[in-house]
Structures are given as structure tokens and as C-alpha cells.
Backbone as CSV, one residue per row, in Angstrom:
resi,resn,N_x,N_y,N_z,CA_x,CA_y,CA_z,C_x,C_y,C_z
1,MET,163.112,121.075,85.226,164.060,121.587,84.301,164.082,120.381,83.207
2,ILE,164.221,120.661,81.880,164.214,120.206,80.770,165.909,119.624,80.629
3,ILE,166.661,118.315,80.728,167.598,118.025,80.791,168.194,117.912,79.354
4,VAL,169.257,118.295,78.797,169.985,118.740,77.720,170.991,117.714,77.778
5,LYS,171.219,116.585,76.981,172.060,115.711,77.193,173.425,115.952,76.261
6,ALA,174.603,115.911,76.777,175.887,115.635,76.120,176.099,114.566,75.080
7,PRO,176.880,114.894,74.047,177.005,113.802,73.052,177.590,112.547,73.333
8,GLU,178.195,112.470,74.628,178.603,110.908,74.942,177.391,110.388,75.931
9,GLU,176.485,111.351,76.195,175.383,110.881,76.819,174.169,110.395,76.124
10,ILE,174.104,111.237,74.714,173.115,110.841,73.681,173.620,109.442,73.235
11,ALA,175.202,109.221,72.976,175.219,107.811,72.391,174.998,106.488,73.260
12,ALA,175.088,106.893,74.886,174.764,105.894,75.687,172.996,105.638,75.339
13,LEU,172.353,106.455,75.450,170.903,106.792,75.357,170.761,106.004,74.210
14,ARG,171.598,106.094,73.138,170.979,105.825,71.878,171.179,103.940,71.832
15,ARG,172.190,103.648,72.566,172.353,102.233,72.751,171.128,101.432,73.414
16,ALA,170.836,102.279,74.544,169.650,101.975,75.320,168.213,101.741,74.602
17,CYS,168.322,102.816,73.722,167.090,102.703,72.702,166.946,101.923,71.588
18,GLN,168.206,101.211,71.208,168.323,100.484,70.396,167.991,99.105,70.907
19,ALA,168.433,98.879,72.047,168.048,97.665,72.823,166.527,97.602,73.082
20,ALA,165.805,98.782,73.306,164.395,98.727,73.620,163.749,98.105,72.240
21,ALA,164.217,99.074,71.051,163.577,98.641,69.598,163.858,97.342,69.507
22,GLU,164.827,96.673,69.623,165.343,95.380,69.373,163.924,94.577,69.983
23,VAL,164.089,94.503,71.309,163.288,93.460,72.206,161.776,93.976,71.762
24,LEU,161.341,95.099,71.638,159.984,95.383,71.070,159.644,94.570,69.704
25,ALA,160.666,94.706,69.008,160.182,94.090,67.542,160.146,92.725,67.640
26,GLN,161.153,92.205,68.778,160.978,90.674,68.756,159.935,90.412,69.528
27,VAL,159.454,90.764,70.473,158.059,90.507,70.856,157.073,90.612,70.230
28,ALA,156.777,91.761,69.189,155.787,91.644,68.494,155.608,90.433,67.567
29,ALA,156.818,89.839,67.478,156.718,88.680,66.409,156.121,87.451,67.214
30,GLN,156.103,87.667,68.617,155.531,86.594,69.266,153.894,86.581,69.589
31,VAL,153.447,87.841,69.089,151.748,88.049,69.590,151.137,87.098,68.334
32,VAL,150.549,85.852,68.584,150.009,85.061,67.730,148.889,84.546,68.494
33,PRO,147.907,84.246,68.115,146.603,83.556,68.948,147.250,82.264,69.521
34,GLY,146.831,82.500,71.054,147.065,81.172,71.781,148.268,81.603,72.812
35,ALA,149.189,82.526,72.416,150.092,83.046,73.152,149.399,83.641,74.730
36,THR,150.185,83.490,75.560,149.698,84.277,76.773,150.538,85.696,77.054
37,THR,149.819,86.611,77.544,150.473,87.843,78.027,151.801,87.568,78.772
38,GLU,151.747,86.884,79.756,152.567,86.298,80.668,153.922,85.771,79.541
39,GLU,153.499,85.023,78.775,154.778,84.233,77.746,155.454,85.400,77.214
40,LEU,154.940,86.469,76.733,155.349,87.728,76.064,156.106,88.320,76.914
41,ASP,155.707,88.391,78.204,156.618,89.198,79.184,157.868,88.488,79.492
42,GLN,157.740,86.869,79.628,159.012,86.389,79.889,160.105,85.990,78.936
43,PHE,159.300,86.155,77.499,160.149,86.317,76.515,160.933,87.574,76.415
44,ALA,160.349,88.846,76.744,161.058,89.925,76.513,161.982,90.242,77.715
45,ALA,161.994,89.378,78.982,162.811,89.242,79.891,163.959,88.824,79.558
46,ALA,163.469,87.464,78.993,164.756,86.752,78.324,166.014,87.507,77.257
47,ARG,164.959,88.135,76.298,165.604,89.006,75.365,166.552,89.880,75.985
48,MET,166.026,90.806,77.045,166.744,91.959,77.601,168.038,91.481,78.349
49,ARG,167.982,90.148,79.052,169.154,89.517,79.787,170.279,89.526,78.497
50,GLU,169.698,88.983,77.588,170.694,88.304,76.319,171.209,89.792,75.900
51,LEU,170.683,90.939,75.992,171.517,92.098,75.607,171.964,92.922,76.563
52,GLY,172.120,92.557,77.618,172.703,93.241,78.726,171.915,94.069,79.375
53,ALA,170.862,94.018,79.158,169.928,95.026,79.717,168.866,94.627,80.740
54,SER,167.713,95.401,81.352,167.134,95.093,82.207,165.660,95.732,81.983
55,SER,164.684,95.323,82.679,163.544,96.013,82.347,163.443,97.579,83.176
56,ALA,162.822,98.488,82.492,162.563,99.841,83.147,161.610,99.854,83.840
57,PHE,160.608,98.897,83.713,159.045,98.800,84.227,159.168,98.064,85.616
58,LEU,160.013,96.846,85.690,159.813,96.130,86.477,159.972,96.594,87.874
59,GLY,158.909,96.619,88.846,159.363,97.276,90.230,158.942,98.751,90.198
60,TYR,158.761,99.542,89.139,158.532,100.602,89.027,157.329,101.257,89.635
61,HIS,157.308,101.826,90.739,156.050,101.815,91.527,155.289,100.753,91.898
62,GLY,156.219,99.469,91.807,155.554,98.288,92.323,155.057,97.685,91.146
63,TYR,155.240,98.072,89.803,154.722,97.396,88.575,155.649,95.775,88.605
64,PRO,154.619,94.937,88.563,155.102,93.427,88.730,155.470,92.631,87.238
65,GLY,155.441,93.363,86.148,155.945,92.782,85.036,157.096,93.770,84.094
66,HIS,157.895,92.773,83.248,158.936,93.306,82.593,158.633,94.384,81.632
67,ILE,157.205,94.114,80.816,156.737,94.819,79.972,155.345,95.303,79.927
68,CYS,154.743,96.183,79.444,152.933,96.242,79.426,152.376,95.803,78.346
69,VAL,151.269,94.561,78.527,150.718,94.174,77.331,149.202,94.496,77.689
70,SER,148.487,95.282,76.822,147.474,95.824,76.966,146.520,95.515,75.728
71,ILE,145.560,94.781,76.055,144.280,94.015,74.828,143.321,94.761,74.576
72,ASN,142.943,95.221,73.243,141.471,95.640,72.984,141.201,97.047,73.714
73,GLU,140.231,96.943,74.571,139.919,98.063,75.152,141.135,98.774,76.436
74,GLU,142.000,97.737,76.687,142.908,98.240,77.653,143.807,99.127,76.891
75,VAL,144.244,100.310,77.518,144.816,101.575,77.029,146.232,101.356,77.266
76,VAL,146.600,101.310,78.340,148.111,101.013,78.701,148.367,100.244,80.143
77,HIS,149.486,99.886,80.313,149.829,99.660,81.711,149.033,97.912,82.151
78,GLY,148.511,97.302,80.860,147.996,96.070,81.077,149.151,95.018,81.863
79,LEU,148.787,94.319,82.638,149.503,93.253,83.520,149.682,92.130,82.745
80,PRO,150.901,91.608,82.658,151.048,89.994,81.977,150.431,88.913,82.954
81,SER,149.645,88.194,82.351,148.852,87.086,82.966,148.493,85.859,82.207
82,LYS,147.750,85.079,82.564,147.541,83.675,81.782,146.454,83.915,80.564
83,ARG,146.175,85.146,80.477,145.442,85.688,79.375,145.990,85.120,78.304
84,LYS,144.966,84.602,77.242,145.309,84.061,75.834,144.996,85.408,74.548
85,ILE,146.103,85.397,74.013,145.872,86.351,72.602,144.710,85.317,71.662
86,ARG,143.910,86.266,71.212,142.915,85.510,70.272,143.034,86.196,68.904
87,TYR,142.552,85.573,67.743,142.401,86.145,66.685,141.718,87.081,66.698
88,GLY,141.990,88.403,65.940,141.056,89.410,65.794,141.401,90.567,67.113
89,ASP,142.121,89.849,67.914,142.655,90.977,69.009,143.486,92.218,68.556
90,VAL,143.620,93.429,69.196,144.611,94.278,69.010,145.380,94.284,70.342
91,VAL,146.689,94.339,70.132,147.568,93.858,71.294,148.437,95.263,71.254
92,SER,148.948,96.151,72.293,149.437,97.065,72.593,150.813,96.643,73.655
93,LEU,151.931,96.759,72.971,153.131,96.589,73.558,154.176,97.531,74.158
94,ASP,154.274,97.709,75.300,155.187,98.771,75.746,156.352,98.264,76.736
95,VAL,157.443,98.750,75.880,158.703,98.064,75.932,159.678,99.194,76.899
96,GLY,160.241,98.954,78.158,161.091,100.141,78.234,162.311,99.273,78.884
97,VAL,163.667,99.806,78.357,164.734,99.002,79.003,165.711,99.944,79.717
98,SER,166.352,99.364,80.781,167.734,100.308,81.303,168.826,99.410,80.565
99,LEU,169.708,100.319,80.194,170.925,99.679,79.923,172.140,100.663,80.214
100,ASP,173.076,100.277,81.225,174.190,101.013,81.475,173.588,102.353,81.870
101,GLY,172.480,102.608,82.814,172.051,103.459,83.598,171.311,104.326,82.514
102,TRP,170.911,104.018,81.308,170.155,104.814,80.649,168.521,104.011,79.947
103,ILE,167.374,104.939,79.768,166.409,104.092,79.698,166.142,104.432,78.159
104,GLY,165.493,103.282,77.626,164.703,103.369,75.917,163.312,102.938,76.312
105,ASP,162.595,103.650,75.737,161.239,103.590,75.912,160.414,103.593,74.594
106,ASN,159.676,102.457,74.177,158.793,102.502,72.841,157.730,101.568,72.984
107,ALA,156.799,101.719,72.020,155.476,100.923,72.092,155.083,100.961,70.760
108,VAL,154.203,99.749,70.589,153.636,99.223,69.281,151.991,98.793,69.555
109,THR,151.237,98.942,68.543,150.034,98.050,68.913,150.119,97.318,67.470
110,VAL,149.443,96.256,67.789,149.783,95.103,66.600,148.266,94.421,66.575
111,ALA,147.839,94.229,65.374,146.573,93.517,65.011,146.720,92.172,64.941
112,VAL,145.964,91.433,65.676,146.061,89.676,65.393,145.226,89.148,64.365
113,GLY,145.906,89.296,63.068,144.856,88.593,62.081,143.997,89.666,61.424
114,MET,142.922,89.206,61.203,142.008,90.473,60.319,141.224,91.208,61.467
115,VAL,141.178,92.536,61.439,140.477,93.114,62.527,139.472,94.132,61.777
116,ASP,138.356,94.737,62.247,137.262,95.434,61.855,138.092,96.665,60.871
117,PRO,137.512,97.007,60.128,138.395,98.215,59.433,138.336,99.530,60.141
118,GLY,137.236,99.723,60.920,137.626,100.796,62.101,138.638,100.712,62.894
119,VAL,138.985,99.460,63.451,140.130,99.496,64.195,141.516,99.281,63.557
120,GLN,141.358,98.973,62.241,142.621,98.928,61.603,142.988,100.881,61.154
121,ALA,141.871,101.310,61.116,141.972,102.869,60.724,142.527,103.666,62.129
122,LEU,141.929,103.084,63.032,142.556,103.635,64.363,144.043,103.338,64.720
123,LEU,144.528,101.978,64.217,145.886,101.810,64.320,146.711,102.570,63.376
124,ALA,146.049,102.901,62.092,146.900,103.987,61.230,146.901,105.192,61.703
125,ALA,145.744,105.740,62.535,145.836,107.042,62.750,146.763,107.302,63.961
126,THR,147.062,106.552,64.940,147.672,106.706,65.909,149.355,106.573,65.400
127,GLU,149.466,105.733,64.641,150.960,105.566,64.157,151.133,106.922,63.324
128,ALA,149.892,107.373,62.446,150.287,108.593,61.900,150.269,109.901,62.956
129,ALA,149.895,109.564,64.146,149.904,110.712,64.806,151.338,110.985,65.517
130,LEU,151.904,109.805,65.883,153.082,109.812,66.405,154.124,110.371,65.187
131,ARG,153.750,110.015,63.941,154.864,110.704,63.107,154.462,112.183,63.037
132,ALA,153.534,112.604,63.254,153.201,114.227,63.167,153.801,114.537,64.235
133,GLY,153.715,114.221,65.704,154.318,114.575,66.607,155.836,114.688,66.635
134,VAL,156.655,113.589,66.036,158.172,113.176,65.919,158.102,114.618,65.138
135,ALA,157.823,114.773,64.132,158.190,115.940,63.176,158.228,117.262,63.729
136,GLN,157.672,117.360,64.890,157.600,118.829,65.758,158.684,118.669,66.532
137,ALA,159.164,117.645,66.991,160.363,117.724,68.131,161.812,118.335,67.511
138,ARG,161.648,119.755,67.024,162.992,120.241,66.524,163.316,121.552,67.275
139,ALA,164.501,121.743,67.409,164.913,122.838,68.439,164.128,123.946,67.828
140,GLY,163.782,125.009,68.861,162.932,126.234,68.614,161.639,126.044,68.562
141,ASN,161.025,124.801,68.425,159.892,124.487,68.593,159.261,124.447,70.031
142,ALA,158.172,124.535,70.419,157.351,124.254,71.732,156.934,123.123,71.793
143,VAL,156.658,122.568,73.219,156.134,121.348,73.507,154.768,121.144,72.868
144,GLY,154.241,122.046,72.874,152.701,122.357,72.430,152.539,122.050,71.141
145,ASP,153.605,122.287,70.031,153.847,121.951,68.747,153.576,120.463,68.575
146,ILE,154.296,119.722,69.578,154.124,118.264,69.128,152.835,117.868,69.601
147,SER,152.486,118.332,70.878,150.866,118.139,71.302,149.870,118.302,70.366
148,HIS,149.840,119.519,69.732,148.851,119.963,68.814,148.928,119.180,67.542
149,ALA,150.084,118.904,66.966,150.107,117.740,66.013,149.543,116.672,66.172
150,VAL,149.711,115.790,67.283,148.931,114.838,67.755,147.439,114.963,67.720
151,GLU,147.084,115.805,68.548,145.564,115.874,68.625,144.982,116.279,67.220
152,GLU,145.449,117.237,66.364,144.860,117.464,65.313,145.109,116.056,64.272
153,CYS,145.674,115.187,64.163,145.976,114.207,63.422,144.717,113.260,63.890
154,VAL,144.758,113.124,65.141,143.664,112.149,65.545,142.229,112.680,65.443
155,THR,141.908,113.637,65.812,140.671,114.366,65.731,140.060,114.362,64.245
156,GLN,140.959,114.858,63.338,140.586,114.853,61.764,140.164,113.599,61.328
157,ARG,140.526,112.583,61.995,140.300,110.971,61.608,139.004,110.462,62.272
158,GLY,138.608,111.323,63.320,137.184,110.935,63.982,137.263,110.294,65.117
159,PHE,138.765,110.193,65.751,139.208,109.466,66.774,139.354,110.494,68.227
160,SER,139.464,109.921,69.319,139.859,110.668,70.601,141.187,110.185,71.300
161,VAL,142.108,111.560,71.615,142.962,111.053,72.388,142.820,110.906,74.029
162,VAL,143.646,110.259,74.422,143.642,110.231,75.845,144.600,111.245,76.662
163,ARG,143.615,111.916,77.729,144.282,113.133,78.200,144.696,112.996,79.623
164,GLU,144.546,111.487,80.114,145.233,111.552,81.512,146.370,111.021,81.582
165,TYR,146.929,110.262,80.326,148.544,109.857,80.196,149.202,110.454,79.291
166,VAL,150.360,110.877,79.502,151.221,111.707,78.653,152.528,111.052,78.281
167,GLY,153.151,111.944,77.223,154.421,111.453,76.839,155.231,112.627,77.904
168,HIS,156.690,112.129,77.806,157.424,112.535,78.839,159.169,112.531,78.401
169,GLY,159.931,113.386,78.802,161.288,113.334,78.803,161.824,112.230,79.108
170,VAL,163.032,111.561,79.010,163.676,110.419,79.220,165.093,110.384,78.995
171,GLY,165.630,109.529,80.012,167.125,109.635,79.725,167.713,108.659,81.145
172,ARG,168.152,109.251,82.097,168.771,108.518,83.116,167.674,107.854,84.115
173,THR,166.197,108.439,83.929,165.212,107.917,84.665,164.104,108.085,83.471
174,MET,163.072,106.793,83.840,162.127,106.935,82.788,161.117,108.222,82.311
175,HIS,160.679,108.907,83.971,159.904,109.971,83.699,160.733,111.515,83.812
176,GLU,161.122,111.930,82.902,161.977,113.627,83.111,161.026,114.600,82.583
177,GLU,161.239,115.638,82.777,160.493,116.835,82.232,160.969,116.992,81.027
178,PRO,159.959,117.304,79.896,158.566,117.726,79.957,158.033,116.615,80.145
179,GLN,156.392,116.905,80.592,155.406,116.217,80.102,154.945,116.708,78.787
180,ILE,154.599,115.504,77.792,154.164,115.991,76.597,152.607,115.427,76.597
181,PRO,151.810,116.261,76.688,150.252,115.616,76.455,150.142,115.533,74.846
182,ASN,149.015,114.590,74.786,148.551,114.303,73.130,147.554,115.442,72.819
183,TYR,147.446,116.574,73.713,146.338,117.630,72.932,147.114,118.932,73.378
184,GLY,146.752,120.119,73.145,147.454,121.265,73.408,147.465,122.234,72.293
185,LEU,148.022,123.406,72.534,148.046,124.369,71.542,149.152,124.648,71.042
186,ALA,149.383,124.599,69.484,150.872,125.298,68.964,151.463,126.055,69.644
187,GLY,152.769,126.245,69.765,153.559,127.412,70.282,153.476,127.426,71.838
188,HIS,152.898,126.865,72.384,152.732,126.872,73.898,153.607,125.847,74.498
189,GLY,154.081,126.116,75.613,154.984,125.219,76.479,156.338,125.652,76.372
190,PRO,157.058,124.904,77.073,158.671,124.983,76.980,159.135,125.044,75.484
191,ARG,160.271,125.568,75.395,160.607,125.488,73.964,161.828,124.165,73.890
192,LEU,161.723,123.740,72.773,162.892,122.507,72.691,164.106,123.080,72.306
193,ARG,165.374,122.411,72.696,166.536,122.421,72.493,166.991,121.434,72.065
194,ALA,168.274,121.533,71.134,169.064,120.232,70.633,169.633,119.746,71.736
195,GLY,169.667,118.398,71.802,170.014,117.405,73.243,168.919,117.099,73.888
196,MET,167.723,117.399,73.538,166.755,117.141,74.550,166.224,115.722,73.879
197,THR,165.933,114.583,74.907,165.336,113.563,74.531,163.944,113.250,75.071
198,LEU,162.795,112.872,74.185,161.316,112.771,74.264,161.040,111.461,74.004
199,ALA,160.126,110.840,74.909,159.318,109.920,74.523,157.830,110.163,74.309
200,ILE,157.437,110.232,72.958,156.364,110.933,72.508,155.176,109.494,72.176
201,GLU,154.211,109.438,72.775,153.471,108.493,72.885,151.663,108.698,72.750
202,PRO,151.276,108.653,71.337,149.853,109.004,71.384,149.080,107.572,71.913
203,MET,148.083,108.119,72.776,147.353,106.796,72.982,146.038,107.283,72.718
204,VAL,145.269,106.593,71.717,144.103,107.067,70.812,143.054,105.882,71.050
205,ASN,141.648,106.511,71.101,140.593,105.611,71.474,139.696,105.603,70.121
206,LEU,138.825,104.354,70.132,138.048,104.393,68.938,136.874,105.129,69.212
207,GLY,136.674,105.172,70.604,135.220,106.001,71.038,135.606,107.157,71.358
208,THR,135.017,107.518,72.913,135.508,108.684,73.516,136.790,108.434,74.210
209,GLY,137.649,109.635,74.763,138.822,109.464,75.247,138.667,109.045,76.466
210,ALA,137.630,108.956,77.400,137.238,108.822,78.669,137.828,107.403,79.009
211,VAL,138.619,106.948,80.090,139.290,105.833,80.471,139.120,105.655,82.030
212,ARG,139.215,104.499,82.510,139.097,104.151,84.084,140.296,103.215,84.521
213,THR,140.490,102.925,85.558,141.856,102.115,85.848,140.743,100.840,86.640
214,LEU,141.359,99.628,86.150,140.863,98.416,86.776,141.203,98.013,88.462
215,GLY,140.614,97.311,88.930,140.587,96.910,90.177,142.072,96.459,90.637
216,ASP,143.082,95.999,89.632,144.367,95.742,89.778,145.102,97.063,90.072
217,HIS,144.430,98.024,90.179,145.274,99.468,90.169,146.314,99.844,89.119
218,TRP,146.697,99.101,87.977,147.306,99.334,86.780,146.670,99.501,85.630
219,THR,145.814,98.423,85.524,145.394,98.377,83.789,144.199,99.373,83.655
220,VAL,144.796,100.380,82.770,143.753,101.473,82.196,142.864,101.019,80.946
221,VAL,141.773,101.094,81.053,140.939,100.677,79.816,140.058,101.756,79.327
222,THR,139.598,101.879,78.473,138.487,102.994,77.746,137.123,102.436,78.705
223,ALA,136.565,103.607,78.867,135.281,103.704,79.761,133.988,103.345,78.783
224,ASP,134.278,103.275,77.586,132.961,102.737,76.849,133.246,101.268,76.224
225,GLY,134.491,100.658,76.730,134.900,99.476,76.190,135.258,99.322,74.874
226,MET,135.275,100.192,74.055,135.970,100.405,72.862,137.367,100.241,72.755
227,PRO,138.086,99.652,71.581,139.335,99.458,71.492,140.231,100.871,71.585
228,SER,141.665,100.542,71.914,142.715,101.763,72.050,143.938,101.233,71.472
229,ALA,144.717,102.301,70.839,146.036,101.836,70.267,147.160,102.862,71.164
230,HIS,148.407,102.382,70.855,149.319,102.987,71.495,150.663,102.763,70.668
231,PHE,151.245,104.061,70.413,152.428,103.846,69.620,153.492,104.782,70.232
232,GLU,154.732,104.619,70.357,155.662,105.431,71.211,157.101,105.278,70.460
233,HIS,157.712,106.367,70.375,159.062,106.461,70.066,159.972,107.394,71.135
234,THR,161.065,107.097,71.255,162.090,108.030,72.224,162.692,108.579,71.011
235,VAL,162.729,109.912,71.115,163.244,110.952,69.712,164.296,112.057,70.443
236,LEU,165.314,112.284,69.749,166.085,113.317,70.131,166.044,114.446,69.219
237,VAL,166.138,115.841,70.099,165.899,116.989,69.163,167.075,117.241,68.736
238,THR,167.085,117.918,67.543,168.443,118.418,66.924,168.214,119.819,66.385
239,GLU,168.985,120.068,65.957,168.939,121.534,65.050,168.016,121.270,63.600
240,ALA,168.334,119.816,63.351,167.674,119.686,61.992,166.779,118.736,62.157
241,GLU,166.481,117.400,61.481,165.601,116.586,61.415,165.728,115.660,62.869
242,PRO,164.160,115.563,63.680,164.519,114.726,64.788,165.101,113.330,64.601
243,GLU,165.815,112.891,65.454,166.387,111.461,65.410,165.482,110.512,66.197
244,ILE,164.884,109.645,65.649,164.302,108.591,66.392,165.098,107.761,66.808
245,LEU,165.159,107.491,68.162,166.488,106.395,68.739,166.092,105.163,68.755
246,THR,164.570,105.066,68.783,164.146,103.764,68.823,163.897,103.007,67.532
247,CYS,164.333,103.920,66.538,164.193,103.257,65.099,164.852,101.484,65.111
248,TRP,164.373,100.905,64.540,164.954,99.419,64.394,165.277,99.033,62.946
249,GLU,166.331,98.655,62.679,166.727,98.164,61.363,165.992,99.161,60.375
250,GLY,166.326,100.353,60.471,166.185,101.406,59.510,164.434,101.636,59.241
251,LYS,163.655,100.961,60.158,162.330,101.178,59.872,161.633,101.851,61.165
252,PRO,161.470,103.054,61.350,161.258,103.943,62.610,159.515,103.786,62.379
253,TYR,158.906,103.290,61.412,157.480,103.132,61.478,157.225,101.760,60.875
254,GLY,156.363,101.286,61.286,155.943,100.069,60.714,156.543,98.947,60.944
255,LEU,156.584,98.416,62.184,157.355,97.306,62.487,156.737,96.128,61.689
256,LYS,157.835,95.099,61.482,157.766,93.935,60.699,156.301,93.288,61.038
257,ALA,156.114,93.070,62.376,155.097,92.449,62.873,153.959,93.065,63.312
258,ARG,153.591,94.219,62.699,152.587,95.215,63.433,151.233,94.284,62.856
259,SER,151.267,93.475,61.945,149.814,92.659,61.737,150.204,91.353,62.081
260,ARG,149.728,90.419,62.831,150.335,88.955,62.893,149.064,87.898,62.418
261,PRO,149.395,87.065,61.988,148.128,86.052,61.435,147.560,85.493,62.727
């Protein structure tokens, strides 16, 4: 069952999403050469505490970090570690917070300095795919309209969507119905109603869409070793324009720190 939130529930969820967006933006600003992924994780944890929030990821099915930090060929669920970020890396940050019993979830991929033009195009395509998916999150549309918009945006640019991992409903728990694949047929799937809240998150590979999981049982990497990108927003379905709940400082797309020196 897809949960439709009441106005007071949406207000509480909006606060959680704003906290998640603030933490993500501030962690993105820390993505510089020499920083370790563990340092980013600890910085995020401190910011969450200052906001009166906690990590929605820590301990979830045993996950050991406060956030997910995935570098280059790592698609999602990268574990914080002593690994240092290098000039030319692309770093995907996935931040979920819990605030007053509600979950905010968002992600961004940042380029560390100059990267290959093909990789920069990958990031642009993934962000554009998120924008296309969000635009379809309207009352009366189907989940498949979101999925199809994402896939079409990606494939038209010559990249590949990851099929094994999907977007999802979000609210009091991190993964609610419906699942939102990044591929599919327009008009198919459950119908959207005002008050539904969705985490839309294209995961896009430079090469093939095939992935595998490393021996740590968490980190998902591209099967061909080529880079991947991940962008995500939590979105409210309305009778009119979708509302991006994880918009930060009026900038729903293009975080200030999307490209770091």
C-alpha cells in the first residue's frame, strides 16, 4: 500500500528533508583531495547531531556508517573508511536522516577538480534524469511515467541505468511502497495521488548497467569498472507541480559544491 500523508505529516517530513538537504550540502563542501571517506562520515554525523537528527542509515540491516560514500566505479552503499579522495575522483554522497520519526533522503555526485569530459557528461545526464523523473511525480500519473522518463533521458545520452537498485516511497520508514525503478513503461504501475512522498534516485553508469557487490557485502560497483553517478531527491506529489522536499537554499538542482577543487 502506498501511504498518503496528511498535511501535518507532510510538514514533519518536510523538516526532516530540509535537515537531510543541509547535511548533504555541507558534506559535499568537504569533498576535497586528501579527505577520507571516514572523515566525511564523521562530519555528517556531527552535523546531524547539531540539527537534532540522526542517521537513517546507521544500523539499517547492519550498515556501519552514517552516510554512504561511493567513489568512481562504486555505485551505491560505499562504506566510510580510511580511503583518501583524490583529484579527478567522482564521489557519490547518499545522506538519509531521521528527525522526529520522519526520514529525509537525498544524494548527489560531485567531481573533484577536472574530470574526463565523458564523466562530466555522465554527471550531467544523471542530474537531468532526476529532473525528468521528478517532473512526472504528479497526481494522476503512474509510477511507470517516472521510470520511463529517467530511462529515456539516460539512454538518449548513451549511458546505462542500474536496474538492480530502485527509488522508493519514504516517510516514517526509509523504504515504503512503491518501488520506483529507473526503467519502465510510461502509464504502467500504481497511480500517484497527492500526498504521496517518493525518493527518486537515478543510478547511472558510464559503461554497461551491470553491477556486482564487493566482499564487504555492501559496496556495489560497476561490473566493468567504469564510473557511476547517483542523484536523489525526496519529492511530494501534489495536484500541481511536484515539490522537492530536499531542496536546499532554493536550489533543487546543482548543489554549490557539485564540483570541488
